[in-house]
PDB file of N, CA, C and O in Angstrom:
ATOM      1  N   MET A   1       0.711  -0.876   0.022  1.00  0.00           N
ATOM      2  CA  MET A   1      -0.123   0.602  -0.610  1.00  0.00           C
ATOM      3  C   MET A   1       1.083   0.955  -0.552  1.00  0.00           C
ATOM      4  O   MET A   1       2.179   0.456  -0.293  1.00  0.00           O
ATOM      5  N   PRO A   2       0.433   2.408  -0.997  1.00  0.00           N
ATOM      6  CA  PRO A   2       1.644   3.303  -0.984  1.00  0.00           C
ATOM      7  C   PRO A   2       1.337   4.306   0.000  1.00  0.00           C
ATOM      8  O   PRO A   2       0.418   5.113   0.142  1.00  0.00           O
ATOM      9  N   ASN A   3       2.867   3.878   0.933  1.00  0.00           N
ATOM     10  CA  ASN A   3       2.444   3.950   2.847  1.00  0.00           C
ATOM     11  C   ASN A   3       0.910   4.118   3.867  1.00  0.00           C
ATOM     12  O   ASN A   3       0.324   4.839   4.675  1.00  0.00           O
ATOM     13  N   LEU A   4       0.865   3.171   3.291  1.00  0.00           N
ATOM     14  CA  LEU A   4      -0.315   3.303   4.598  1.00  0.00           C
ATOM     15  C   LEU A   4      -0.865   1.901   5.184  1.00  0.00           C
ATOM     16  O   LEU A   4      -0.862   0.819   4.598  1.00  0.00           O
ATOM     17  N   THR A   5      -1.353   2.193   6.526  1.00  0.00           N
ATOM     18  CA  THR A   5      -1.880   0.339   7.286  1.00  0.00           C
ATOM     19  C   THR A   5      -3.351   0.057   6.648  1.00  0.00           C
ATOM     20  O   THR A   5      -3.786   0.916   5.882  1.00  0.00           O
ATOM     21  N   ILE A   6      -3.830  -0.639   6.810  1.00  0.00           N
ATOM     22  CA  ILE A   6      -5.229  -0.723   6.816  1.00  0.00           C
ATOM     23  C   ILE A   6      -5.119  -0.293   8.159  1.00  0.00           C
ATOM     24  O   ILE A   6      -4.105   0.396   8.056  1.00  0.00           O
ATOM     25  N   GLN A   7      -5.399  -0.230   9.153  1.00  0.00           N
ATOM     26  CA  GLN A   7      -6.151   0.365  10.565  1.00  0.00           C
ATOM     27  C   GLN A   7      -5.477   2.006  10.501  1.00  0.00           C
ATOM     28  O   GLN A   7      -5.441   2.395  11.669  1.00  0.00           O
ATOM     29  N   GLU A   8      -5.076   2.812   9.808  1.00  0.00           N
ATOM     30  CA  GLU A   8      -4.941   4.189   8.817  1.00  0.00           C
ATOM     31  C   GLU A   8      -5.925   4.088   7.441  1.00  0.00           C
ATOM     32  O   GLU A   8      -6.261   5.134   6.886  1.00  0.00           O
ATOM     33  N   ILE A   9      -6.365   2.780   6.921  1.00  0.00           N
ATOM     34  CA  ILE A   9      -7.707   3.373   6.012  1.00  0.00           C
ATOM     35  C   ILE A   9      -8.973   3.876   7.491  1.00  0.00           C
ATOM     36  O   ILE A   9      -9.582   4.863   7.903  1.00  0.00           O
ATOM     37  N   LEU A  10      -8.776   2.472   7.797  1.00  0.00           N
ATOM     38  CA  LEU A  10      -9.947   1.969   8.940  1.00  0.00           C
ATOM     39  C   LEU A  10     -10.466   3.578   8.968  1.00  0.00           C
ATOM     40  O   LEU A  10     -11.520   3.996   8.490  1.00  0.00           O
ATOM     41  N   SER A  11      -9.249   4.493   9.783  1.00  0.00           N
ATOM     42  CA  SER A  11      -8.655   5.383  10.736  1.00  0.00           C
ATOM     43  C   SER A  11      -9.810   6.488  10.517  1.00  0.00           C
ATOM     44  O   SER A  11     -10.442   7.217  11.281  1.00  0.00           O
ATOM     45  N   ILE A  12      -9.789   6.169   8.403  1.00  0.00           N
ATOM     46  CA  ILE A  12     -10.152   8.011   7.153  1.00  0.00           C
ATOM     47  C   ILE A  12     -11.842   7.685   8.061  1.00  0.00           C
ATOM     48  O   ILE A  12     -12.388   6.589   8.192  1.00  0.00           O
ATOM     49  N   THR A  13     -12.348   9.080   8.579  1.00  0.00           N
ATOM     50  CA  THR A  13     -13.523   9.449   8.606  1.00  0.00           C
ATOM     51  C   THR A  13     -14.341   8.970   7.564  1.00  0.00           C
ATOM     52  O   THR A  13     -13.898   8.234   6.683  1.00  0.00           O
ATOM     53  N   PRO A  14     -15.939   9.485   7.637  1.00  0.00           N
ATOM     54  CA  PRO A  14     -16.303   9.629   6.458  1.00  0.00           C
ATOM     55  C   PRO A  14     -16.837  10.667   5.751  1.00  0.00           C
ATOM     56  O   PRO A  14     -17.288  10.583   4.609  1.00  0.00           O
ATOM     57  N   GLU A  15     -16.767  12.029   6.697  1.00  0.00           N
ATOM     58  CA  GLU A  15     -16.153  13.210   5.990  1.00  0.00           C
ATOM     59  C   GLU A  15     -15.019  13.189   5.791  1.00  0.00           C
ATOM     60  O   GLU A  15     -15.046  14.403   5.996  1.00  0.00           O
ATOM     61  N   GLU A  16     -13.685  12.939   5.520  1.00  0.00           N
ATOM     62  CA  GLU A  16     -12.467  12.552   4.889  1.00  0.00           C
ATOM     63  C   GLU A  16     -13.050  12.068   4.354  1.00  0.00           C
ATOM     64  O   GLU A  16     -14.202  12.340   4.692  1.00  0.00           O
ATOM     65  N   MET A  17     -13.005  11.059   3.207  1.00  0.00           N
ATOM     66  CA  MET A  17     -13.114  10.207   2.600  1.00  0.00           C
ATOM     67  C   MET A  17     -13.673   9.961   1.130  1.00  0.00           C
ATOM     68  O   MET A  17     -13.596   8.925   0.471  1.00  0.00           O
ATOM     69  N   PRO A  18     -14.165  10.987   0.836  1.00  0.00           N
ATOM     70  CA  PRO A  18     -14.421  11.277  -0.399  1.00  0.00           C
ATOM     71  C   PRO A  18     -12.962  11.743  -0.894  1.00  0.00           C
ATOM     72  O   PRO A  18     -12.379  11.321  -1.893  1.00  0.00           O
ATOM     73  N   ASP A  19     -12.376  12.957   0.261  1.00  0.00           N
ATOM     74  CA  ASP A  19     -11.011  14.009   0.046  1.00  0.00           C
ATOM     75  C   ASP A  19      -9.993  12.632  -0.137  1.00  0.00           C
ATOM     76  O   ASP A  19      -8.878  12.491  -0.640  1.00  0.00           O
ATOM     77  N   PHE A  20     -10.745  11.899   0.388  1.00  0.00           N
ATOM     78  CA  PHE A  20      -9.258  10.849  -0.285  1.00  0.00           C
ATOM     79  C   PHE A  20      -8.954  10.126  -0.960  1.00  0.00           C
ATOM     80  O   PHE A  20      -7.829   9.632  -1.037  1.00  0.00           O
ATOM     81  N   ILE A  21     -10.509   9.732  -2.050  1.00  0.00           N
ATOM     82  CA  ILE A  21     -10.735   8.734  -2.596  1.00  0.00           C
ATOM     83  C   ILE A  21      -9.951  10.013  -3.950  1.00  0.00           C
ATOM     84  O   ILE A  21      -9.162   9.539  -4.766  1.00  0.00           O
ATOM     85  N   ARG A  22     -10.176  11.016  -3.987  1.00  0.00           N
ATOM     86  CA  ARG A  22     -10.251  11.794  -5.412  1.00  0.00           C
ATOM     87  C   ARG A  22      -8.636  11.967  -5.102  1.00  0.00           C
ATOM     88  O   ARG A  22      -7.934  11.778  -6.096  1.00  0.00           O
ATOM     89  N   ARG A  23      -8.024  12.253  -4.036  1.00  0.00           N
ATOM     90  CA  ARG A  23      -6.897  12.401  -3.600  1.00  0.00           C
ATOM     91  C   ARG A  23      -5.953  10.934  -4.421  1.00  0.00           C
ATOM     92  O   ARG A  23      -4.773  11.100  -4.729  1.00  0.00           O
ATOM     93  N   HIS A  24      -6.350  10.172  -4.570  1.00  0.00           N
ATOM     94  CA  HIS A  24      -5.956   9.231  -4.360  1.00  0.00           C
ATOM     95  C   HIS A  24      -5.957   8.472  -6.444  1.00  0.00           C
ATOM     96  O   HIS A  24      -5.166   7.919  -7.208  1.00  0.00           O
ATOM     97  N   THR A  25      -7.215   8.905  -6.450  1.00  0.00           N
ATOM     98  CA  THR A  25      -7.635   8.729  -8.060  1.00  0.00           C
ATOM     99  C   THR A  25      -6.538   9.377  -8.827  1.00  0.00           C
ATOM    100  O   THR A  25      -5.691   8.785  -9.497  1.00  0.00           O
ATOM    101  N   SER A  26      -6.687  11.097  -8.592  1.00  0.00           N
ATOM    102  CA  SER A  26      -5.931  11.093  -9.162  1.00  0.00           C
ATOM    103  C   SER A  26      -4.442  10.865  -9.417  1.00  0.00           C
ATOM    104  O   SER A  26      -3.837  10.523 -10.433  1.00  0.00           O
ATOM    105  N   THR A  27      -4.090  11.127  -8.331  1.00  0.00           N
ATOM    106  CA  THR A  27      -2.644  10.338  -8.371  1.00  0.00           C
ATOM    107  C   THR A  27      -2.404   8.950  -8.083  1.00  0.00           C
ATOM    108  O   THR A  27      -1.635   8.408  -7.289  1.00  0.00           O
ATOM    109  N   ARG A  28      -3.339   8.446  -9.006  1.00  0.00           N
ATOM    110  CA  ARG A  28      -2.630   7.396  -9.360  1.00  0.00           C
ATOM    111  C   ARG A  28      -2.740   6.020  -9.042  1.00  0.00           C
ATOM    112  O   ARG A  28      -2.623   5.052  -9.793  1.00  0.00           O
ATOM    113  N   THR A  29      -3.046   6.074  -7.504  1.00  0.00           N
ATOM    114  CA  THR A  29      -2.446   5.010  -6.031  1.00  0.00           C
ATOM    115  C   THR A  29      -3.862   4.347  -5.886  1.00  0.00           C
ATOM    116  O   THR A  29      -3.593   3.287  -6.452  1.00  0.00           O
ATOM    117  N   LEU A  30      -4.685   4.270  -5.661  1.00  0.00           N
ATOM    118  CA  LEU A  30      -6.183   4.170  -5.309  1.00  0.00           C
ATOM    119  C   LEU A  30      -5.934   3.264  -5.623  1.00  0.00           C
ATOM    120  O   LEU A  30      -5.692   2.544  -4.654  1.00  0.00           O
ATOM    121  N   SER A  31      -5.749   2.427  -7.183  1.00  0.00           N
ATOM    122  CA  SER A  31      -5.315   0.761  -7.757  1.00  0.00           C
ATOM    123  C   SER A  31      -4.575  -0.100  -6.821  1.00  0.00           C
ATOM    124  O   SER A  31      -4.673  -1.317  -6.671  1.00  0.00           O
ATOM    125  N   ARG A  32      -3.687   0.890  -6.116  1.00  0.00           N
ATOM    126  CA  ARG A  32      -2.440   0.444  -5.874  1.00  0.00           C
ATOM    127  C   ARG A  32      -2.865   0.001  -4.083  1.00  0.00           C
ATOM    128  O   ARG A  32      -2.456  -1.009  -3.510  1.00  0.00           O
ATOM    129  N   VAL A  33      -3.450   0.688  -3.694  1.00  0.00           N
ATOM    130  CA  VAL A  33      -4.429   0.023  -2.378  1.00  0.00           C
ATOM    131  C   VAL A  33      -4.828  -0.706  -2.296  1.00  0.00           C
ATOM    132  O   VAL A  33      -4.260  -1.629  -1.711  1.00  0.00           O
ATOM    133  N   VAL A  34      -6.544  -0.910  -2.991  1.00  0.00           N
ATOM    134  CA  VAL A  34      -6.917  -1.587  -3.204  1.00  0.00           C
ATOM    135  C   VAL A  34      -6.280  -2.851  -3.576  1.00  0.00           C
ATOM    136  O   VAL A  34      -6.243  -3.753  -2.738  1.00  0.00           O
ATOM    137  N   LYS A  35      -5.543  -3.095  -5.268  1.00  0.00           N
ATOM    138  CA  LYS A  35      -4.661  -4.530  -5.631  1.00  0.00           C
ATOM    139  C   LYS A  35      -3.687  -4.796  -3.172  1.00  0.00           C
ATOM    140  O   LYS A  35      -4.550  -5.375  -2.513  1.00  0.00           O
ATOM    141  N   SER A  36      -2.853  -4.587  -2.587  1.00  0.00           N
ATOM    142  CA  SER A  36      -2.564  -5.110  -1.778  1.00  0.00           C
ATOM    143  C   SER A  36      -4.216  -5.463  -0.301  1.00  0.00           C
ATOM    144  O   SER A  36      -4.188  -6.243   0.650  1.00  0.00           O
ATOM    145  N   LEU A  37      -5.539  -4.390  -0.803  1.00  0.00           N
ATOM    146  CA  LEU A  37      -6.145  -4.310   0.464  1.00  0.00           C
ATOM    147  C   LEU A  37      -6.830  -6.891  -0.177  1.00  0.00           C
ATOM    148  O   LEU A  37      -7.219  -7.854   0.483  1.00  0.00           O
ATOM    149  N   ASN A  38      -6.583  -6.685  -1.407  1.00  0.00           N
ATOM    150  CA  ASN A  38      -7.014  -7.508  -2.181  1.00  0.00           C
ATOM    151  C   ASN A  38      -6.121  -9.015  -1.159  1.00  0.00           C
ATOM    152  O   ASN A  38      -6.595  -9.843  -0.381  1.00  0.00           O
ATOM    153  N   ARG A  39      -4.455  -8.741  -1.754  1.00  0.00           N
ATOM    154  CA  ARG A  39      -3.955  -9.443  -1.786  1.00  0.00           C
ATOM    155  C   ARG A  39      -4.168 -10.247  -1.066  1.00  0.00           C
ATOM    156  O   ARG A  39      -4.304 -11.464  -1.197  1.00  0.00           O
ATOM    157  N   THR A  40      -4.251  -8.936   0.580  1.00  0.00           N
ATOM    158  CA  THR A  40      -4.632  -9.407   2.053  1.00  0.00           C
ATOM    159  C   THR A  40      -5.530  -9.858   2.588  1.00  0.00           C
ATOM    160  O   THR A  40      -5.613 -10.421   3.679  1.00  0.00           O
ATOM    161  N   LEU A  41      -6.569  -9.532   1.516  1.00  0.00           N
ATOM    162  CA  LEU A  41      -7.586 -11.415   1.799  1.00  0.00           C
ATOM    163  C   LEU A  41      -7.877 -12.107   1.297  1.00  0.00           C
ATOM    164  O   LEU A  41      -9.063 -12.421   1.397  1.00  0.00           O
ATOM    165  N   ILE A  42      -6.950 -12.885   0.343  1.00  0.00           N
ATOM    166  CA  ILE A  42      -6.278 -13.852  -0.529  1.00  0.00           C
ATOM    167  C   ILE A  42      -4.978 -14.236   0.390  1.00  0.00           C
ATOM    168  O   ILE A  42      -4.677 -15.429   0.384  1.00  0.00           O
ATOM    169  N   GLU A  43      -4.211 -13.390   1.143  1.00  0.00           N
ATOM    170  CA  GLU A  43      -3.004 -14.573   1.838  1.00  0.00           C
ATOM    171  C   GLU A  43      -2.987 -14.209   2.661  1.00  0.00           C
ATOM    172  O   GLU A  43      -1.795 -14.281   2.962  1.00  0.00           O
ATOM    173  N   GLY A  44      -3.630 -13.646   3.674  1.00  0.00           N
ATOM    174  CA  GLY A  44      -2.596 -13.361   4.835  1.00  0.00           C
ATOM    175  C   GLY A  44      -3.652 -14.027   5.320  1.00  0.00           C
ATOM    176  O   GLY A  44      -4.520 -14.662   4.721  1.00  0.00           O
ATOM    177  N   ASP A  45      -3.352 -13.631   7.511  1.00  0.00           N
ATOM    178  CA  ASP A  45      -4.605 -15.258   8.240  1.00  0.00           C
ATOM    179  C   ASP A  45      -5.735 -13.900   8.205  1.00  0.00           C
ATOM    180  O   ASP A  45      -5.843 -12.736   7.821  1.00  0.00           O
ATOM    181  N   GLU A  46      -6.566 -15.165   9.011  1.00  0.00           N
ATOM    182  CA  GLU A  46      -7.732 -14.825   9.428  1.00  0.00           C
ATOM    183  C   GLU A  46      -8.101 -13.375  10.147  1.00  0.00           C
ATOM    184  O   GLU A  46      -9.078 -12.654   9.941  1.00  0.00           O
ATOM    185  N   ALA A  47      -7.365 -13.253  10.753  1.00  0.00           N
ATOM    186  CA  ALA A  47      -7.241 -11.428  11.039  1.00  0.00           C
ATOM    187  C   ALA A  47      -6.828 -10.422  10.636  1.00  0.00           C
ATOM    188  O   ALA A  47      -7.238  -9.351  11.082  1.00  0.00           O
ATOM    189  N   ALA A  48      -5.715 -10.523   9.485  1.00  0.00           N
ATOM    190  CA  ALA A  48      -5.259  -9.935   8.651  1.00  0.00           C
ATOM    191  C   ALA A  48      -6.545  -9.838   7.309  1.00  0.00           C
ATOM    192  O   ALA A  48      -6.478  -8.824   6.615  1.00  0.00           O
ATOM    193  N   ARG A  49      -7.756 -10.943   6.945  1.00  0.00           N
ATOM    194  CA  ARG A  49      -8.626 -10.722   6.178  1.00  0.00           C
ATOM    195  C   ARG A  49      -9.321 -10.592   7.092  1.00  0.00           C
ATOM    196  O   ARG A  49     -10.187 -11.439   7.312  1.00  0.00           O
ATOM    197  N   ASP A  50      -9.175  -9.587   7.841  1.00  0.00           N
ATOM    198  CA  ASP A  50     -11.140  -9.584   8.558  1.00  0.00           C
ATOM    199  C   ASP A  50     -10.886  -8.196   7.770  1.00  0.00           C
ATOM    200  O   ASP A  50     -11.350  -7.954   6.655  1.00  0.00           O
ATOM    201  N   MET A  51      -9.697  -6.916   8.879  1.00  0.00           N
ATOM    202  CA  MET A  51      -8.773  -5.791   8.737  1.00  0.00           C
ATOM    203  C   MET A  51      -9.527  -5.736   7.275  1.00  0.00           C
ATOM    204  O   MET A  51     -10.576  -5.100   7.173  1.00  0.00           O
ATOM    205  N   ALA A  52      -8.932  -6.457   6.097  1.00  0.00           N
ATOM    206  CA  ALA A  52      -8.591  -5.922   4.389  1.00  0.00           C
ATOM    207  C   ALA A  52     -10.282  -6.330   4.147  1.00  0.00           C
ATOM    208  O   ALA A  52     -10.005  -6.770   3.031  1.00  0.00           O
ATOM    209  N   ALA A  53     -10.921  -6.427   4.186  1.00  0.00           N
ATOM    210  CA  ALA A  53     -12.444  -6.511   4.456  1.00  0.00           C
ATOM    211  C   ALA A  53     -13.112  -5.683   4.985  1.00  0.00           C
ATOM    212  O   ALA A  53     -13.821  -5.013   4.234  1.00  0.00           O
ATOM    213  N   SER A  54     -13.162  -5.389   6.495  1.00  0.00           N
ATOM    214  CA  SER A  54     -13.205  -3.937   6.839  1.00  0.00           C
ATOM    215  C   SER A  54     -13.045  -2.812   6.076  1.00  0.00           C
ATOM    216  O   SER A  54     -14.099  -2.265   5.749  1.00  0.00           O
ATOM    217  N   ALA A  55     -11.720  -2.161   5.585  1.00  0.00           N
ATOM    218  CA  ALA A  55     -11.300  -1.873   4.734  1.00  0.00           C
ATOM    219  C   ALA A  55     -11.632  -0.577   3.284  1.00  0.00           C
ATOM    220  O   ALA A  55     -11.544   0.567   2.838  1.00  0.00           O
ATOM    221  N   LEU A  56     -12.056  -1.977   3.147  1.00  0.00           N
ATOM    222  CA  LEU A  56     -12.582  -1.860   1.573  1.00  0.00           C
ATOM    223  C   LEU A  56     -13.496  -1.622   1.502  1.00  0.00           C
ATOM    224  O   LEU A  56     -13.852  -0.823   0.636  1.00  0.00           O
ATOM    225  N   ARG A  57     -14.598  -2.324   2.591  1.00  0.00           N
ATOM    226  CA  ARG A  57     -16.201  -1.573   2.824  1.00  0.00           C
ATOM    227  C   ARG A  57     -15.736  -0.494   3.288  1.00  0.00           C
ATOM    228  O   ARG A  57     -15.658   0.451   2.502  1.00  0.00           O
ATOM    229  N   HIS A  58     -15.429  -0.363   4.254  1.00  0.00           N
ATOM    230  CA  HIS A  58     -14.731   1.205   4.421  1.00  0.00           C
ATOM    231  C   HIS A  58     -14.381   2.160   3.341  1.00  0.00           C
ATOM    232  O   HIS A  58     -14.523   3.377   3.458  1.00  0.00           O
ATOM    233  N   LEU A  59     -13.757   1.357   1.911  1.00  0.00           N
ATOM    234  CA  LEU A  59     -13.292   2.630   1.098  1.00  0.00           C
ATOM    235  C   LEU A  59     -14.726   2.869  -0.087  1.00  0.00           C
ATOM    236  O   LEU A  59     -14.876   3.868  -0.790  1.00  0.00           O
ATOM    237  N   GLY A  60     -15.815   1.445  -0.033  1.00  0.00           N
ATOM    238  CA  GLY A  60     -16.697   1.595  -0.049  1.00  0.00           C
ATOM    239  C   GLY A  60     -17.224   0.489  -1.272  1.00  0.00           C
ATOM    240  O   GLY A  60     -18.046   0.475  -2.187  1.00  0.00           O
ATOM    241  N   PHE A  61     -16.389  -0.253  -0.779  1.00  0.00           N
ATOM    242  CA  PHE A  61     -16.031  -1.879  -1.890  1.00  0.00           C
ATOM    243  C   PHE A  61     -16.760  -2.775  -1.316  1.00  0.00           C
ATOM    244  O   PHE A  61     -16.875  -2.612  -0.101  1.00  0.00           O
ATOM    245  N   HIS A  62     -17.374  -3.801  -1.827  1.00  0.00           N
ATOM    246  CA  HIS A  62     -18.514  -3.978  -0.975  1.00  0.00           C
ATOM    247  C   HIS A  62     -18.708  -5.862  -1.858  1.00  0.00           C
ATOM    248  O   HIS A  62     -18.564  -6.194  -3.035  1.00  0.00           O
ATOM    249  N   GLU A  63     -18.995  -6.503  -0.884  1.00  0.00           N
ATOM    250  CA  GLU A  63     -18.199  -7.711  -1.093  1.00  0.00           C
ATOM    251  C   GLU A  63     -19.532  -8.022  -2.289  1.00  0.00           C
ATOM    252  O   GLU A  63     -20.341  -7.122  -2.514  1.00  0.00           O
ATOM    253  N   THR A  64     -19.629  -9.244  -2.929  1.00  0.00           N
ATOM    254  CA  THR A  64     -20.734  -9.613  -3.759  1.00  0.00           C
ATOM    255  C   THR A  64     -20.716 -11.582  -3.757  1.00  0.00           C
ATOM    256  O   THR A  64     -19.672 -12.030  -4.232  1.00  0.00           O
ATOM    257  N   ASN A  65     -21.320 -12.215  -3.478  1.00  0.00           N
ATOM    258  CA  ASN A  65     -21.599 -13.904  -3.362  1.00  0.00           C
ATOM    259  C   ASN A  65     -21.302 -14.392  -4.988  1.00  0.00           C
ATOM    260  O   ASN A  65     -21.407 -15.576  -5.307  1.00  0.00           O
TER     261      ASN A  65
END
């Protein structure tokens, strides 16, 4: 993740989220953030997978089955 931890993503307030998305979209780093979280979903231990899933939901990406 571009200098971001999962905990830092989860600490972004709802009010700050639009600016976070805008900033990372314009600098073309949002896809790296999402890829890193997806990698953790696949390769991480159970606790890491749960946190990565929470971070993705926090960013506005919802799970589909």
